[in-house]
C-alpha positions, 0 to 999 in steps of 0.5 A, a space after each residue: 213756015 220755017 218756024 212751024 217746021 222748026 217747032 214741029 222738029 223740036 216737038 218731035 225731038 222732045 217726044 222722041 227723047 221722052 220715049 227713050 226715057 220711058 223705054 229706059 225706065 221699062 227696060 231697067 224695071 224688067 231687068 231688075 224684075 227678072 233678077 228678083 230685085 223687086 225693090 228696084 223693079 218697083 221703083 222703075 215701074 213707078 217711074 215708067 208709069 208716072 211718065 206716061 201718066 204725066 204726058 196724058 195729064 198734060 194732054 200731050 202726045 200719048 206715048 202709049 197709043 202713038 204708032 211711032 212710039 208703039 208701047 202697045 204690043 209685044 209677044 201678044 200682050 200690052 206693055 202697059 198692062 205688063 208693067 202694071 202687073 209686074 209692079 203689082 207682083 213686085 209689091 206683093 213679093 215685097 209684102 207691100 200688099 196695100 201698094 200691090 192691090 190697086 195695080 192688080 185691080 187695074 189689070 183685072 178690070 182690063 179683062 181676063 185675058 191679059 193676066 189671068 192671075 191678077 184677079 186671084 192675087 187681088 183677092 189675096 191682097 185684099 185678104 192680107 189687108 183684112 177686107 175679107 168680104 171683098 176678097 171672097 167676092 174676087 176669089 169667087 169671080 176668079 174661080 168662075 172665070 178661070 176654072 177651064 183655063 190655063 190658070 185652073 191650077 190656081 182654082 184649087 188655091 182659090 178654093 182653099 183661100 175661100 175656106 180660109 176666109 171661113 176659118 178667119 170668120 170663125 176665129 174672129 168670133 172666138 169666145 175667149 178673145 178677151 183672155 188674150 194680150 197681144 203686144 209688139 215688142 218694144 222699139 228696142 227690139 222692133 227697130 228699122 228693118 226686120 226682127 224675127 226668129 226668137 230663141 231663148 238662150 235662158 230665162 233672161 236672154 232672147 237671141 233673135 235675127 234682125 236686118 237693123 243697120 249695122 254701123 260697122 258694116 260696109 255701106 251696101 251691107 248695112 242691112 244684112 241679117 245678123 244675130 242679136 241678143 236681148 237681155 230681159 229684166 222682169 219680162 222687159 228687154 233692157 238692152 240689145 247687142 249684136 252677138 259677137 260671131 264671125 260673119 263675112 260681108 257677103 253672108 247673111 246669118 241668123 235663125 238660130 237654135 240653142 241647146 238646152 245646156 246653152 253650150 251649142 248654137 246652130 245657125 243658118 248662113 245664106 247668100 242671095 244672088 238675084 233669085 238664087 239663094 244658098 243656105 246651110 246650117 252651121 254649128 258653133 260652141 260656147 267659148 267663154 263669153 262668146 262663140 267659136 267660129 261657125 262650122 258647117 254641118 256635114 253633107 248629110 244635112 247640107 246637101 249640095 245644091 239645096 237650101 237647108 235652114 231654120 234649125 231646131 235642136 231637140 232638148 235631148 240634143 239627139 235630133 235636129 229638125 230643119 227646113 229644106 228644099 232637097 229632093 225627095 220631099 212633098 214640094 217647096 220646103 219640107 221639115 226634115 229631121 237628122 239624128 245626131 251622134 254624141 259629137 253633134 254630127 248628123 248620121 241619118 236624115 229623114 223627111 217628117 212625113 205627109 202628116 206634116 209636109 204639103 206641096 208648098 212650104 213648111 218651115 220654122 220648127 219648134 218643140 215645146 217640151 212640157 206639152 210634147 207639142 211640135 209647132 211649125 209654120 206652113 203656107 199650104 193649109 187652111 189658115 188665116 193667111 200667108 204663113 200660119 203656125 200649126 201644132 201637132 203631137 206624136 201619134 205612134 210612129 207618125 204625127 197627128 193631123 196638124 191643127 191651126 193654133 188660130 187667132 190671135 197667134 195667127 193673122 192675115 199676114 205671115 206668122 212664124 218662128 214660134 217660141 215659148 219662155 223657158 220653164 213654161 208648162 202651158 205654151 199659151 201663157 208666154 208666146 213670142 213669135 214673128 209677124 208682119 201683121 202691123 208692118 208694111 214690109 218686115 217681120 217684127 217680134 210680138 208677145 202673146 199671152 193668154 190668161 187661163 180661164 176657169 173650166 166649166 165643170 160637167 158631169 153625169 148622175 146615174 142609177 148605180 144599178 141600171 146605169 140609167 141617167 137620172 134627170 131632175 137631181 139636185 146637185 149642190 156644189 160645196 167648198 170642201 175646205 170651208 163647208 160652204 155651199 157655192 151653187 145648186 144645179 139640176 140635172 137635165 133630161 140626159 142626167 147631166 149637170 154643169 157649172 163654172 166655179 169662180 176659182 180653183 179649189 177642192 170642191 164636193 158635188 152632192 146629189 140628192 133625189 127622191 127614193 135614192 140615197 145621197 151621193 157625193 164626190 170630191 174634185 179639183 176645179 182649176 183654171 186652164 189654158 188647154 181645155 175649157 171643160 172639166 169632166 167629172 167622173 159619173 156620180 151614181 145614186 143607189 135606189 132606196 128599196 121600198 120598206 116592207 110592212 110588218 109580217 112581210 117576208 123578202 128573199 135576200 137575192 144574191 147571198 151566196 155560201 160556200 158549198 155545204 158550208 155556212 161561210 158567206 162568200 164575198 160576192 154576197 156583201 153588196 146585197 147584205 149592205 143594202 139590208 144594212 142601209 135599210 135597217 139604218 134608215 129605219 132604226 125601229 125595225 126588227 127582223 128575222 133572218 131565216 135560212 132554208 135548204 133543199 131536201 138534199 141530205 138529212 133533215 137534221 143536217 139541213 136544219 143545222 146548216 140553215 141555222 148556221 147560215 142565218 147566224 152568220 148573216 146576223 153576225 155580219 149585220 152586227 159588224 156593220 153597226 146593227 144592234 143584235 137586239 133587233 135581229 133574230 136568226 132562225 134555220 128552217 132546213 128543208 121544211 118550207 120549200 117554195 118550189 118542188 125539188 123533183 118533177 112530177 115524173 120523179 126526176 130532179 128539178 135543179 131550178 126548184 132546188 135553187 129557189 129553195 136554197 135561200 136566205 130570207 128576212 121577215 119584218 117583225 116590227 116596223 
């Protein structure tokens, strides 16, 4: 009996000691979690859960159900599920999405009342891992379950996530994906820790931020953020060295901006204590081969009690664009801009507006000078996931609606800190950015290059006179330099044609259709990163007038003369040119040009005027290459009216007089 009591006493002591360890793990984990030290918190939550699992696997006393060790209720929630949920949260906030997902699922499967957001975050983490169909299922389930609950504010976010999943599916089916080359920077750049925030100092030098271990730092400061410089040779980095810049042990610094002349560098310096971050922007000047000590910008930018970071200096050095969580924005971090004086000091600061900023975060600005395009990262819009890169252009006094630049620039994880190689006209040809798309924890550097594609040429063939589109027209494409035919296409019912050239060249499009004169135009085909289409100017064809028979008389419409003179007005040239073309198309034709007047004035005057006008028309035709031997001029004055000059009551008839004042041609020989 004594042995039994002793055994029970020992067992009770072991269980009590084990429970104390479990409590210690949980208390430590909760303490680290509260302070924002998610790496330490996750470690202790894992120990706490493992201890409980070990006891269960050994079929021993269950510390999670025993009243004596009651890990069950605290403030109305289950301590075990609290731990699982906080472990999932810790991994998510550390961007370890694959580790977070099964813990979120465990909480979600336990019922919707424990931690409502577990279902939402589980859908998020599935999306981060590229499990898009499953992510959509769980996000839809969250929306259905919680639309009327305290978590309803997240329903809007869940709906945006569903819209983003649709966007992802569209992006993954892009027809131009074969044109992209995506590559992680070599190991010399992407070593342990994070490597991010690239900025070109010149065409062969890239400055970036990294948390790689620094052997010269204190043991607990090994992985602080620091600036590094990579030297390139033939587009390949051959060396990486820490940038020699003053930095205290307690500070992180990085995320730089360098002026176009390379003489000024702006950096972000920050400290983090628990969840509390304090960031400010500093300026340093080129000093021989190094840099001067960084000096903080004035309070116009570094507003007290706010975080100000990620500077970008415009090429003209007149504006600083940066991210800040200062009051007066739209929520989270906004993009702001500061006007700088000649010394580089901020003199005015303004929010960049609702077209760019959202209720969440906008960060990491970059301006591509050649295309006048602003790029920035946001996690508050429809996109691939996490932070995506967006582009916009100035539109009057504001900015155009930002556009997600799409896959593969963006991924299901975080993509930000965008930069383009110096001197690049098209930004798509040489992008370097930061992404954690293939990393379990940290941002890495990637290069993305898109090959240009030949533009599809499209155009419209129409009637020159009526503007109506012409269908069934044969359009031949010629190499203008070598006069070789490359392709022949036919216009559709809408008069349009399209084809894709094999290479960039000067081309000629020649259009032919029955009863129309041939038409042609020159254009330049080209490869492009920006647009898949090249829209040619409309090609208009002139209808060929039916050739009159011998003896037939036609009025030359729209032939005008100066008042009471034989001078042909310029607006008559198109009508006369049509007659020229008919005569050229029919080289054996001979015609008579006849002038006619109304009965205003004397007979002799009218006869003389009509003859002079006919003579001038013949003279014009001769100047256009028609032989004088094929032409005859005759003036008939008012002797051949085609309408009455006066009405029956003797009043004047202006319409009749206008018809009588005319120029005709008669086919003498066809």
